[in-house]
N, C-alpha and C positions, 0 to 999 in steps of 0.2 A: 567545730561547734555546727550542729544541724542546722540547715537554713530552712525557712519556710518556703512553701512551695517546689521546693527541690531546687532553688536557686544555688548557683556554684558560689563559694565565699568569694570574697574582694581579692584582688590579687596582692601578693606578696608586702607592697609596700603598704597596704591599707587594713592586712588582716588582724594587726594588735589592736587599730582603731576599732574595727567592727567587733572583734570579740569583746574588748572591753567594755563596751556602750552595751552590749547585750548581755552582759552580766547580771541586768535586771530585767527581770518580764515584768514589763509594765501591767499586763491584764492581770497576772497571777499575784504579782507583789514580790514574788520569789527572788531575792538578792543574792547573788554569788559572793557578794563583797560584804556581807552582813557581818561580819568578824575580821578580826586580823589574820586568822587561819584562812579564811576564805579568801583572801588578798595572798597570801603566801601560797596557797593553792593553785590559784590563776596564774600568779606569775612564773611559777613551776611548771605550769602545762603549757605556758608561753615559751619555755626554756630561756626564762628571764628571772630564774632564783638568786643569781648572783647580785640582784637589785639591792637584796637584805631590807626588805620593807618591816617597819617597827607599827605597834598599834598606832602611834600619833600620825602616821602615813594615811590611814584609813580616810579620814574626812578629807582630804587634798584629792585622793584617788576618787572618790565619789564625786567630788564637785568637778573635776576633770570630765569623767564620765558625763555627767549631764550637759558641761557644756559643749561637749563635743556632741551629745544628741541633737540638742539646739542646733547646732553648726551642720550638721547632717540634714535636720528638717529642714534649714534653710536652702538645702541644694533642691527641695522641692519647689522652692517659690515663694517662701516666707523669709521674715528678715530676722536676722540675729538681735535678740534683745541688747540694749546698751549695757544692762550688768553682766550679761555672760560674756560679752567681749572683754567688759573689765575683769572678771574672774580670769579668763583666759589671758590675758596681759599679764596677771600677778603670776600665774603658774608658770607662764612660759618664760617670764623675767629669770625665774631661779631654777631654769633649766636650758642652760647654755651649750650651743651647739660648735662644733669646729668643723673646716671642711678637710677630709681625709682624701689624699691621692694616693692610688694604687701604683702597681710598678708599670702599668700600661699606660699610666697618665690620665686616668678616670678619675673624677671627682666626685665624691659625695659628703652628704653631711653626717655627722655623727654625733652622739653624746660627749659632752667634754668629759674629761678623764675625774674621777672623783665623787662623782655623783651617786647618790645610793637613795634607796626609797622612792618617794612619791615625785620628786626630783627628776632622780634617773629613767623613771617611767614615763614622765610628761616629755623628757629630752628624746626618748626612743619614739616616742608617738610624734613628736615634732619632727624629728627626720623621716620618719614615713611619711607624714604629710608633705614636707618639701620636696621629696623625692615624687611624690604622686602629683603635686603641683607641675613639676617640670614634665611630667609624661602625659599629663592631660586627664588623668583617672580620677583625682580628686573629687571634683563636681559629681561623678558618678555614685558616690557613697552616700547614700541617702537613709533618712528615716520616714517610715512609713506615717502617711498623714493620718490614721486612724488615731484618734486620742488614745483610745484605749490599747493602742499596740505600742506604736513608736519604736518596732524593731528596726535595726539598722541592716541594711540589704545593699548588695552592690547592682546597680542597675546596668544589664548587659543589652537592653533593647536597642535596635539600630539608631533611634532618634535620641534616646537618653530622658525618655519623658514618662518614665515610669514613676506611680505617685504611692502605690501601696506595696506591701513586702508580697503580697501574693494576690491576685486578682482573683482567685476561688474564694477567699474568705474576705479578708479587709475592703478589698475593691468592690466585691459584691453587696457587701454589706452598705458601703457610702452610695453606691449607686442605687439601691433598693431605697435606701432612707431619701435619696433625691428623688426618686421616682413617687414615693409617697407623700412627698412635700408639695409636689408638683400638682400632683392629683388635688390634693387638699384645698390649695389655692385657687385651681378651678372649680371646685365645690364636686367634684366626681365622685 
């Protein structure tokens, strides 16, 4: 998926989260998950067609997407609303993980066997987030602070303080609004 401002996509454990959240373009309203076919296409593009989603999975996947957007927004300094954590708790409870040990003795979380549809996608995402938490990259997956954007991007800035998907568009607009509001308060 093309990133705004020529940003690089998130690292592998977080790419699925980033791509899922960005299936909705908040500004234009274009939603790649508007239909069950859209969900199937998204999963196929992610190499996850084996998850076998059905039309009944679509509401849960959209709910997961928006809850993840809220969490990524929290990475810019806001709080996750309690109703969002309740949604995530419910979805994650139906998406168990197991710990897999490879031949070299390395351990990694994996979705439990037998999951399909929204539960399987949720487990895939949970495994990626758990890996990202362990390696310290999870807090760098952020949602743009611009209300009309909310695009999820990976913050590669040295200090990790980026707040907008791209400074040239969303950051510039925010700074201009702040400048105008400041001028108006001073009566200039």
